[in-house]
C-alpha positions in Angstrom: 13.5 -10.2 16.4 12.6 -13.9 17.1 15.0 -13.9 20.1 13.2 -10.9 21.5 9.6 -12.2 21.0 10.2 -15.7 22.3 11.8 -14.3 25.6 8.4 -12.5 26.3 5.3 -14.0 27.6 3.3 -11.5 25.6 4.2 -9.4 22.6 2.2 -6.1 21.9 4.8 -4.6 19.6 4.5 -6.8 16.5 3.8 -3.6 14.3 6.7 -1.5 15.7 9.1 -4.6 15.6 8.4 -5.6 12.0 9.1 -1.7 11.2 12.5 -2.0 12.9 13.1 -5.3 11.2 12.4 -3.8 7.7 14.5 -0.9 8.7 17.8 -3.1 9.6 17.2 -5.0 6.2 17.2 -1.8 4.2 20.1 -0.6 6.3 22.2 -3.6 5.3 21.0 -3.9 1.6 21.0 -0.4 0.8 24.1 0.9 2.7 25.9 -2.0 4.2 24.9 -1.2 7.9 24.1 -3.9 10.2 22.6 -3.3 13.7 21.7 -5.6 16.6 17.8 -5.8 16.9 16.3 -3.9 19.7 12.8 -4.8 20.7 10.3 -2.0 21.6 11.3 -1.9 25.3 14.9 -2.2 24.7 15.8 1.0 22.9 17.8 3.7 24.5 16.3 7.1 25.1 19.7 8.5 24.5 19.5 7.5 20.7 19.8 10.9 18.7 18.9 11.9 15.2 22.7 12.1 14.5 23.3 8.5 14.5 22.7 6.7 11.0 20.1 4.3 12.2 18.0 7.0 13.9 18.5 9.5 11.0 17.2 7.1 8.6 14.4 6.0 10.9 13.4 9.5 11.4 13.5 10.4 7.7 11.4 7.4 6.7 9.0 8.1 9.5 8.4 11.8 8.4 9.1 11.5 4.6 5.6 12.7 3.7 6.4 15.9 5.7 9.8 16.3 4.4 8.4 16.1 0.9 5.6 18.6 1.8 7.7 21.1 3.7 11.1 20.9 2.4 14.5 20.6 4.2 15.1 24.3 3.9 11.8 25.2 5.7 12.5 22.5 8.4 15.7 24.3 9.3 13.9 27.2 10.6 15.1 27.8 14.3 11.7 28.9 15.5 10.2 25.6 14.7 9.1 23.2 17.4 11.8 20.7 18.6 10.3 17.7 17.0 10.5 19.2 13.5 14.0 20.5 14.0 15.0 17.1 14.9 13.6 15.9 11.4 15.7 18.4 9.9 18.7 17.4 12.0 18.1 13.8 10.7 17.8 14.8 7.1 21.2 16.5 7.5 22.9 13.5 9.2 21.5 11.1 6.6 22.7 13.4 3.6 26.0 13.5 5.3 26.3 9.8 5.5 25.2 9.3 1.9 27.8 11.9 0.7 30.5 10.0 2.7 29.6 6.4 1.2 29.3 8.2 -2.4 32.8 9.6 -2.0 34.2 6.4 -0.7 32.9 4.5 -3.5 34.0 7.1 -6.1 37.6 6.9 -4.8 37.5 3.0 -4.6 36.4 3.0 -8.1 39.2 5.3 -9.2 41.7 3.1 -7.1 40.6 -0.2 -8.6 39.4 -1.6 -5.1 36.6 -3.5 -4.5 33.9 -2.7 -1.7 31.0 -3.9 0.1 28.1 -5.1 -2.1 25.0 -3.0 -1.4 22.6 -0.8 -3.5 24.5 2.4 -2.7 27.9 1.3 -3.8 26.2 -0.6 -6.8 24.7 2.5 -8.0 27.9 4.5 -7.8 29.9 1.8 -9.5 27.4 1.4 -12.2 27.4 5.3 -12.8 31.2 5.4 -12.8 31.3 2.7 -15.4 28.6 4.3 -17.4 30.3 7.6 -17.3 33.5 6.1 -19.2 31.0 6.0 -22.3 28.0 8.2 -21.4 26.7 10.7 -18.9 25.9 8.0 -16.0 23.7 8.9 -13.0 24.4 12.2 -11.2 25.1 12.3 -7.6 21.8 13.9 -7.1 20.0 11.0 -9.0 21.8 8.3 -6.9 20.5 10.1 -3.9 16.9 10.2 -5.2 17.1 6.6 -6.1 18.3 5.7 -2.6 15.5 7.6 -1.1 12.8 6.0 -3.1 14.2 2.6 -2.2 14.0 3.1 1.3 10.8 5.1 1.3 9.0 2.3 -0.9 10.5 -0.6 0.9 10.0 0.2 4.7 6.6 0.3 5.8 5.1 -1.6 2.9 6.9 -4.6 3.9 6.4 -4.0 7.7 2.8 -3.8 7.4 2.3 -6.8 5.1 4.3 -8.9 7.8 1.9 -7.5 10.5 -1.0 -8.5 8.8 0.5 -12.2 7.8 1.6 -12.7 11.3 -1.9 -11.7 12.7 -3.6 -14.0 10.0 -1.3 -16.9 10.9 -1.9 -16.5 14.6 -5.6 -17.0 13.9 -4.9 -20.1 11.4 -2.9 -22.7 13.3 -3.6 -25.1 10.5 -2.0 -22.6 8.0 1.1 -22.3 10.5 1.6 -26.2 10.4 1.2 -26.1 6.6 4.1 -23.6 6.4 6.1 -25.2 9.0 6.0 -28.4 7.0 7.4 -26.8 4.0 10.2 -25.1 6.0 11.2 -28.4 7.6 11.3 -30.1 4.4 13.4 -27.5 2.5 15.5 -26.2 5.2 15.8 -29.1 7.7 17.8 -28.3 10.5 20.4 -26.0 8.9 21.2 -22.8 10.6 19.9 -19.6 9.0 23.5 -18.8 7.8 23.5 -21.9 5.7 20.4 -21.0 3.8 20.7 -20.3 0.1 18.7 -17.9 -2.1 19.7 -19.9 -5.1 18.5 -23.2 -4.0 16.1 -22.6 -1.3 14.1 -19.6 -1.9 12.5 -21.2 -5.2 11.4 -24.1 -3.2 9.6 -22.2 -0.6 6.3 -21.6 -2.5 4.1 -21.8 0.6 5.9 -18.9 2.2 5.3 -16.9 -1.0 1.7 -18.1 -1.0 1.0 -16.5 2.4 2.7 -13.2 1.0 0.5 -13.2 -2.0 -2.6 -14.0 -0.3 -1.9 -11.2 2.3 -1.4 -8.6 -0.4 -4.2 -9.7 -2.5 -6.5 -8.8 0.5 -4.3 -6.0 1.9 -2.5 -4.3 -0.7 -0.2 -1.8 1.2 -0.6 0.9 -1.2 -2.7 1.4 -4.4 -0.7 2.6 -7.4 -1.8 5.5 -9.7 -1.2 5.5 -13.5 -1.3 8.5 -15.9 -2.0 8.8 -19.5 0.6 11.6 -19.7 -0.1 13.9 -22.9 -1.7 11.2 -25.0 -5.3 9.7 -25.3 -5.4 6.2 -24.2 -8.2 3.6 -25.3 -9.2 0.9 -23.2 -11.0 -2.1 -24.8 -13.1 -4.0 -22.2 -16.0 -6.4 -23.1 -16.1 -5.5 -26.6 -16.5 -1.7 -25.8 -13.9 1.2 -26.3 -13.5 3.5 -23.5 -11.4 6.6 -24.3 -9.5 8.2 -21.5 -8.3 11.9 -22.1 -4.6 13.1 -21.7 -3.3 14.0 -18.4 -5.7 11.8 -16.5 -4.9 9.8 -13.4 -6.3 6.3 -13.2 -6.3 4.3 -9.9 -7.7 0.8 -10.3 -10.1 -0.6 -7.7 -7.7 -3.1 -6.1 -10.2 -4.4 -3.8 -12.6 -5.3 -6.6 -10.1 -6.7 -8.8 -8.4 -8.8 -6.0 -11.8 -10.3 -4.5 -13.7 -10.8 -7.8 -15.3 -14.1 -7.5 -14.8 -14.9 -11.2 -11.1 -15.0 -10.7 -10.7 -15.9 -7.1 -13.7 -18.0 -6.4 -16.6 -17.9 -4.1 -14.4 -17.5 -1.0 -12.5 -14.6 -2.3 -12.9 -12.5 0.7 -11.2 -15.2 2.9 -7.7 -15.5 3.7 -6.5 -18.7 2.3 -2.9 -19.1 1.1 -3.6 -22.7 -0.3 -5.3 -20.9 -3.3 -1.9 -20.0 -4.8 -0.7 -23.7 -4.7 -1.3 -26.2 -7.4 0.3 -29.7 -8.0 2.9 -30.0 -11.0 2.3 -32.7 -13.5 5.7 -34.3 -13.1 7.2 -37.8 -13.0 10.2 -36.7 -11.0 8.7 -34.7 -8.5 7.5 -36.0 -5.1 5.4 -34.7 -2.2 6.0 -31.2 -1.4 8.4 -30.8 -4.5 5.2 -31.3 -6.7 3.7 -27.9 -5.7 3.9 -25.0 -7.5 2.6 -21.4 -7.6 -0.3 -20.3 -9.9 0.0 -17.6 -12.2 -3.0 -15.4 -12.1 -4.7 -14.1 -15.1 -3.4 -11.0 -16.4 -4.8 -7.9 -14.7 -6.4 -9.8 -11.9 -3.5 -9.4 -9.5 -1.8 -6.0 -9.4 -0.3 -5.8 -5.7 3.0 -4.8 -7.3 1.2 -3.3 -10.4 2.1 -5.0 -13.8 3.7 -4.7 -16.9 6.8 -2.7 -17.7 6.4 -0.3 -14.9 5.7 -2.8 -12.2 7.4 -2.3 -8.8 11.3 -2.8 -9.1 11.3 -3.7 -5.5 8.9 -6.8 -5.9 11.6 -9.6 -5.7 13.4 -7.9 -3.0 10.2 -7.7 -0.7 9.3 -11.3 -1.6 12.8 -12.5 -0.4 12.4 -10.4 2.6 9.2 -11.8 3.6 10.1 -15.3 2.8 13.2 -15.2 4.9 11.2 -13.7 7.7 8.5 -16.5 7.4 11.4 -19.0 7.5 13.0 -17.6 10.5 9.8 -17.4 12.6 7.8 -20.3 11.6 10.1 -23.3 11.1 10.5 -24.1 14.8 7.9 -21.9 16.4 4.1 -21.2 16.4 2.2 -18.0 17.5 -1.2 -17.7 18.9 -3.4 -14.8 20.5 -3.1 -14.1 24.1 -6.4 -15.4 25.9 -8.3 -13.0 28.1 -9.7 -14.2 31.3 -12.2 -17.0 30.8 -11.9 -16.9 27.0 -11.4 -19.9 24.9 -8.6 -20.0 22.4 -11.1 -20.1 19.6 -12.7 -17.0 20.7 -9.4 -15.4 21.0 -8.7 -16.3 17.4 -12.0 -15.0 16.3 -11.5 -11.8 18.2 -8.2 -11.1 16.7 -9.6 -12.0 13.1 -12.4 -9.3 13.7 -9.6 -6.8 14.6 -7.9 -7.4 11.3 -11.3 -6.9 9.5 -12.5 -3.9 11.3 -9.6 -2.0 12.7 -7.5 -1.7 9.5 -7.6 1.5 7.2 -5.6 3.6 5.0 -3.3 6.1 6.7 -0.5 6.7 4.2 -0.5 2.8 3.6 -3.1 0.3 4.4 -2.3 -0.9 8.0 -3.6 -2.2 11.1 -4.5 0.8 13.1 -4.3 -0.8 16.8 -2.3 -4.1 16.4 -1.2 -3.7 19.9 -4.9 -4.7 21.1 -3.9 -8.3 20.0 -1.0 -9.4 22.0 0.7 -12.6 20.7 2.7 -15.4 22.3 5.2 -17.6 20.8 5.8 -21.3 21.5 8.5 -23.8 20.5 7.1 -26.7 18.3 
């Protein structure tokens, strides 16, 4: 993606390209499939829904439609071609999952090791559990894989788009980020980066993620009381919530409350997440640490026992992307004729603030209206 972006004088396809990147990450981590990145204007018109990549993309792009109508209805021959292609994608994707499932079952039976990805891990774990208990059924494994892909696709892509746009209008934060990346990663090639030794030290990268989802949480999470009454104790008062009640917290109110986030709670400022350690051994950037928000004041991934299981995965994906983009490069908005760079940044910031809304997820509605340019540091 970086190679594609830096080869262009102007990039209008940030949102579409981050979706492609997210799709590729999910393909590799979920199914062991790797693809060469293709930018918005590099894709072939001959791609069909029968290929794995295109089928997964079509399934994810139309997941709400699929859940609402069902694959049986989408198979009707009299439906429009677009809907029939969605069904074709469902069939192809199901066929691929079945193939991987059977291959992994056979490999387990033969005592052979296979590629490490989520699909093979689920099948292996299920087969091991089946020796002493029921284990996951084939249908449950497919369901878990769909949730993994559905929950991890657009959420990360939209967050990356917001973060890149915010960074484009905050050059000082880009420098702050680059300082950490150069300190931790040096000049090492990305293939030499380590999750174990490098990721825990990239706290500023995590801070950019935290600050972005604090203000622009991709999807509010609903909770249910199920069949029991729940009692909340707030400010010395007891509030009784009846059974079978759905509760959706006000994420915006929680994440921008000045008592928890300061008088500038509505401003995007990643440094609010960084504090300095009290340590005799740490020096410079190594003295920094991430704050731990007061319980209940930051719920971007929900909280408690039922918090998002993909939280760490999304953090690693985001941090790796920040590292790849901002160690050696900087981004800025394209200036219109006669426009100063300061005015261009103000225009993009206004677009973020006024042109974002909840569709299925919270996203920028027209990010193509803020073309960006990448320049070598």
